C-alpha positions as CSV (number, residue, x, y, z in Angstrom):
1,M,120.9,119.0,105.7
2,K,124.7,118.9,105.8
3,F,126.9,116.0,104.9
4,S,130.5,115.2,106.0
5,L,132.3,113.8,103.1
6,K,135.9,114.5,104.3
7,G,138.0,111.4,104.0
8,F,135.3,109.3,102.1
9,G,137.7,108.2,99.4
10,R,140.4,107.4,102.0
11,R,138.0,105.5,104.2
12,L,136.5,103.5,101.3
13,S,140.0,102.6,100.0
14,A,141.0,101.5,103.4
15,L,137.9,99.4,103.7
16,V,138.7,97.7,100.4
17,L,142.2,96.9,101.7
18,V,140.9,95.6,105.1
19,V,138.3,93.3,103.5
20,S,140.7,92.1,100.9
21,L,143.2,91.2,103.6
22,L,140.5,89.3,105.5
23,L,139.7,87.2,102.5
24,P,141.9,84.2,102.0
25,T,143.9,84.0,98.7
26,T,142.6,81.9,95.9
27,G,145.6,79.5,96.3
28,C,144.7,78.9,99.9
29,M,141.1,78.3,99.0
30,Q,142.1,75.7,96.4
31,Q,144.4,73.9,98.8
32,E,141.7,73.7,101.4
33,Q,139.2,72.4,98.9
34,E,141.6,69.8,97.6
35,K,142.2,68.6,101.2
36,S,138.6,68.4,102.1
37,D,137.0,66.9,98.9
38,G,134.9,70.1,98.4
39,S,133.3,70.2,101.9
40,V,135.3,73.1,103.3
41,P,133.6,74.7,106.3
42,Y,132.7,78.4,106.0
43,E,135.1,79.4,108.8
44,V,138.0,78.2,106.7
45,L,137.1,80.5,103.9
46,V,135.8,83.6,105.6
47,P,136.4,85.7,108.7
48,Y,133.1,84.7,110.4
49,P,131.5,85.4,112.7
50,V,130.5,89.0,111.9
51,T,127.8,91.3,113.3
52,V,125.8,93.4,110.9
53,L,122.9,95.6,112.1
54,G,122.9,93.8,115.4
55,E,122.6,90.3,113.8
56,R,125.4,87.8,114.3
57,F,126.3,85.8,111.2
58,E,128.2,82.6,111.6
59,Q,128.2,82.0,107.8
60,A,127.1,83.7,104.6
61,P,123.3,84.1,104.8
62,E,121.0,82.2,102.5
63,R,117.2,82.0,101.8
64,I,116.7,85.8,102.0
65,I,113.5,87.6,101.1
66,S,114.1,91.2,100.1
67,L,111.4,93.8,100.7
68,S,113.5,96.5,99.2
69,P,113.9,96.9,95.4
70,V,117.0,98.9,96.0
71,L,118.7,96.1,98.1
72,T,117.5,93.5,95.6
73,R,119.3,95.4,92.7
74,L,122.4,95.6,94.8
75,F,122.4,91.9,95.4
76,Y,122.5,91.5,91.6
77,D,125.1,94.2,91.3
78,F,127.3,92.5,93.8
79,G,126.7,88.9,92.5
80,L,124.8,87.8,95.6
81,E,121.5,87.1,93.9
82,D,121.7,83.3,94.6
83,A,120.9,84.1,98.3
84,L,117.5,85.5,97.4
85,I,114.3,83.4,97.4
86,G,111.7,86.3,97.3
87,I,111.4,89.9,96.2
88,T,108.7,92.5,96.0
89,D,106.1,92.7,93.2
90,N,107.4,96.2,92.1
91,T,111.1,95.2,91.9
92,V,112.6,96.0,88.5
93,L,115.4,93.5,87.9
94,P,118.4,94.1,85.6
95,D,117.8,93.3,82.0
96,G,118.1,89.7,81.0
97,T,117.5,88.5,84.6
98,D,115.7,85.2,85.0
99,S,113.4,85.6,88.1
100,A,111.2,82.5,87.6
101,D,112.4,80.9,90.8
102,L,111.8,84.0,93.0
103,L,108.7,84.5,95.0
104,R,106.8,87.8,94.6
105,V,105.7,88.7,98.1
106,G,103.7,91.9,97.8
107,T,105.2,95.4,98.2
108,S,107.6,97.1,100.6
109,T,104.7,98.8,102.4
110,S,102.2,95.9,102.1
111,P,104.0,92.6,102.0
112,D,102.2,89.2,101.9
113,I,103.0,88.0,105.4
114,D,101.3,84.6,104.9
115,M,103.4,83.9,101.8
116,I,106.5,85.0,103.6
117,L,105.9,82.8,106.6
118,E,105.1,79.8,104.3
119,A,108.4,80.4,102.5
120,N,110.2,80.3,105.8
121,P,113.2,82.4,104.9
122,N,116.3,82.6,107.0
123,F,116.3,86.4,106.9
124,I,114.1,89.3,105.7
125,I,115.8,92.5,104.6
126,S,114.3,95.9,104.1
127,M,115.1,99.7,104.1
128,F,111.9,100.5,105.9
129,E,110.5,99.5,109.3
130,L,107.5,97.2,108.9
131,P,104.2,97.9,110.8
132,E,104.4,96.7,114.4
133,F,101.8,94.0,113.9
134,E,103.6,92.5,110.9
135,T,107.0,92.7,112.6
136,K,105.8,90.8,115.6
137,K,104.2,88.1,113.5
138,I,107.4,87.6,111.5
139,E,109.7,87.7,114.5
140,S,107.4,85.3,116.5
141,A,108.1,82.8,113.7
142,G,111.8,83.2,114.5
143,I,112.7,85.1,111.3
144,P,115.1,88.0,111.8
145,I,114.4,91.3,110.0
146,L,117.3,93.4,109.0
147,V,116.4,97.0,108.3
148,F,119.2,98.8,106.4
149,P,119.3,102.6,106.9
150,Q,118.3,104.6,103.9
151,V,121.2,106.2,102.0
152,W,121.2,110.0,102.1
153,D,124.8,110.7,101.3
154,L,128.2,109.2,100.5
155,S,128.8,108.2,104.1
156,G,125.5,106.2,104.0
157,L,126.5,104.6,100.7
158,E,129.8,103.5,102.2
159,T,128.0,102.0,105.2
160,L,125.5,100.1,103.1
161,Y,128.3,98.7,100.8
162,R,130.3,97.7,103.9
163,N,127.4,96.0,105.6
164,L,126.5,93.9,102.6
165,G,130.2,93.1,102.1
166,L,130.6,91.9,105.6
167,M,127.5,89.7,105.4
168,F,128.9,88.0,102.3
169,S,132.6,88.3,103.0
170,G,133.9,85.7,100.6
171,A,131.9,82.5,100.5
172,G,128.5,81.1,99.7
173,S,126.7,77.9,99.1
174,N,126.3,76.3,95.7
175,R,122.6,75.2,95.6
176,K,123.1,72.5,93.0
177,T,125.9,70.7,94.9
178,E,125.4,72.0,98.4
179,R,129.2,72.4,98.5
180,H,130.7,75.4,100.1
181,V,132.6,77.4,97.4
182,P,134.2,80.8,97.2
183,R,131.8,83.5,96.1
184,D,133.1,86.1,93.6
185,P,133.4,89.3,95.7
186,K,132.0,91.7,93.2
187,Y,131.2,94.2,96.0
188,L,135.0,94.7,96.3
189,E,135.1,95.9,92.7
190,A,132.2,98.2,93.5
191,Y,134.1,99.7,96.5
192,E,137.2,100.2,94.4
193,A,135.4,101.7,91.4
194,V,133.4,104.2,93.5
195,A,136.4,105.2,95.6
196,A,138.6,105.7,92.5
197,D,136.0,107.9,90.8
198,Y,135.6,109.9,94.0
199,R,139.3,110.6,94.1
200,E,139.6,111.4,90.4
201,I,136.7,113.8,90.4
202,T,137.8,115.5,93.6
203,Q,141.2,116.1,91.9
204,Q,139.4,117.4,88.8
205,I,137.4,119.9,90.9
206,N,140.6,121.1,92.5
207,G,138.8,123.0,95.2
208,Q,136.7,125.1,92.7
209,K,133.3,123.4,93.2
210,K,130.5,124.9,91.1
211,S,126.8,125.0,91.7
212,Y,123.9,123.5,89.8
213,L,120.1,123.3,89.6
214,Y,118.3,120.2,88.6
215,I,114.9,120.7,87.0
216,D,112.7,117.7,87.3
217,S,109.6,119.1,85.6
218,P,109.0,122.3,83.5
219,E,106.3,123.3,86.0
220,G,108.8,124.1,88.7
221,L,109.8,120.9,90.4
222,V,113.6,120.9,91.2
223,L,115.9,118.6,93.1
224,T,116.1,120.0,96.7
225,G,118.5,119.4,99.5
226,D,116.2,117.0,101.3
227,T,116.7,114.2,98.7
228,P,119.2,111.3,98.6
229,E,120.2,112.3,95.0
230,S,121.3,115.7,96.2
231,G,123.4,114.2,98.9
232,L,125.1,111.8,96.6
233,L,126.0,114.7,94.3
234,S,127.1,117.1,97.0
235,F,130.9,116.4,96.7
236,I,130.8,117.2,93.0
237,M,128.7,120.4,93.0
238,D,126.6,122.6,95.3
239,N,122.9,122.4,94.9
240,A,121.4,125.9,94.4
241,A,118.1,124.5,95.7
242,E,119.8,123.1,98.9
243,T,117.4,125.0,101.2
244,G,114.3,124.0,99.3
245,E,112.0,121.2,100.4
246,L,109.9,118.6,98.7
247,Y,111.2,119.5,95.2
248,T,110.1,123.1,95.5
249,M,112.4,126.2,95.8
250,D,111.5,129.9,95.8
251,M,112.6,131.5,92.6
252,E,113.7,134.7,94.3
253,K,116.1,132.7,96.4
254,L,117.4,130.9,93.4
255,L,118.1,134.2,91.6
256,A,119.8,135.6,94.6
257,S,122.5,132.9,94.2
258,P,122.0,131.5,90.7
259,P,123.5,128.2,89.7
260,D,126.5,127.9,87.4
261,F,124.8,125.1,85.5
262,V,121.3,123.7,85.0
263,F,120.6,120.0,84.5
264,Y,117.2,118.7,83.6
265,N,115.2,115.5,83.5
266,P,115.9,113.8,80.1
267,E,112.2,113.2,79.7
268,I,111.7,116.9,79.3
269,E,112.2,118.6,75.9
270,A,115.1,121.1,76.1
271,S,112.7,123.8,74.6
272,A,110.5,123.4,77.6
273,I,113.4,124.9,79.6
274,T,114.9,127.3,77.2
275,E,111.6,128.8,76.0
276,S,110.0,129.0,79.5
277,E,109.6,132.5,81.0
278,L,110.1,130.9,84.4
279,W,113.5,129.3,83.7
280,Q,114.7,132.1,81.4
281,Q,115.2,134.2,84.5
282,I,118.2,132.0,85.3
283,P,121.5,133.3,83.7
284,A,122.7,129.7,83.0
285,V,119.6,129.0,80.9
286,Q,119.9,132.3,79.1
287,E,123.6,131.5,78.2
288,G,122.9,127.9,77.2
289,R,124.6,126.2,80.2
290,I,122.1,123.4,80.4
291,A,122.1,119.7,79.7
292,P,120.0,116.6,80.4
293,L,121.1,114.2,83.2
294,E,119.5,110.9,84.1
295,I,119.7,111.4,87.8
296,R,117.3,108.5,88.6
297,R,120.2,106.2,88.1
298,L,121.3,107.2,91.5
299,T,118.2,105.8,93.2
300,W,119.3,102.1,92.7
301,L,122.6,102.8,94.4
302,E,124.4,100.5,91.9
303,S,128.0,101.4,91.5
304,D,127.9,101.7,87.7
305,G,124.9,103.9,87.8
306,I,126.3,106.2,90.4
307,R,129.6,106.5,88.7
308,A,127.9,107.2,85.3
309,V,126.0,110.2,86.8
310,W,129.1,111.5,88.6
311,Q,131.2,111.3,85.5
312,E,128.6,112.9,83.3
313,A,128.0,115.8,85.7
314,A,131.7,116.4,86.2
315,A,132.3,116.4,82.5
316,Y,129.9,119.3,82.0
317,L,131.0,121.3,85.0
318,Y,134.7,120.6,84.9
319,P,135.5,119.7,81.3
320,A,139.0,118.5,80.3
321,D,140.9,120.7,77.9
322,S,139.4,119.4,74.8
323,G,138.8,122.6,72.9
324,E,135.1,122.6,73.6
325,S,133.7,124.8,76.3
326,V,131.0,123.8,78.7
327,E,128.6,126.2,77.0
328,E,129.3,124.7,73.6
329,S,128.9,121.1,74.9
330,A,125.6,122.0,76.6
331,E,124.3,123.8,73.6
332,S,125.1,120.8,71.4
333,E,123.2,118.5,73.8
334,A,120.2,120.9,73.9
335,G,120.2,121.1,70.1
336,E,120.2,117.3,69.8
337,D,117.3,117.0,72.2
338,S,115.3,119.6,70.3
339,A,116.0,117.8,67.0
340,A,114.8,114.5,68.5
């Protein structure tokens, strides 16, 4: 699987600029609100209508049921959670979140259709196609289903952020007063932060991209090229297990082109790697070039989590001139894990 990342930072920065220009200034918003005693129509505040995934939006959507834990987390990340009325049973919300008012409507693969129909949402969002029977039942009730493509690389991440940003491009409804008020566009901050990190790390690499192996379990499971996590890391470093499938990779192929660095699941004890006959075959393990990396933070697609993984990986592979080598830093981490 190959990804085209050329121009990602430039496109994302341009997107931020375009959306920012489309949004009215705060002063204009305040003037319009003062003139209309708080009942400003959506079209005054935002550049609607917009079309996202084939659906035309005349205003910011409300009363949404999310069948995707990932999309739900992004709604919270972008400050759009007030638009949700229902989520899946297995959704893990951010710490400190009050979800008492949200319906729990089953799972992504087995949603409670009757509960959904009774709630009568304006939209259903998902990252997976629902079974044909359930899709027809929902659509026959006049409820649109928006299926966002899964994210496999940075281009997909950019598209997902853009689509959510367009849906909620500047305004929302305050449930308590039913007045139309400007919505804090936190997704713009996410755009800017991700694009800035992309540019900074790309400069840090300076055309000298290194390779890595990510060990998910001591028994031999590794991050392979057919995973979204590998795609999201591909601009930072080359995956030595790129040609593997379903978290498996032939050791002979790995040794034919060994990785510069080995990351591993933090749930694994470092000794399970360093003392393993299997992994000791890899020069990076022999020389102490290993460190834990919480790669699962990528799966939520939240900007802060993605940036944290990027920054941590880049710090190991392309350390700043701090007097400590990559090997010394990695050995220090491994020693701390063993002590713990």
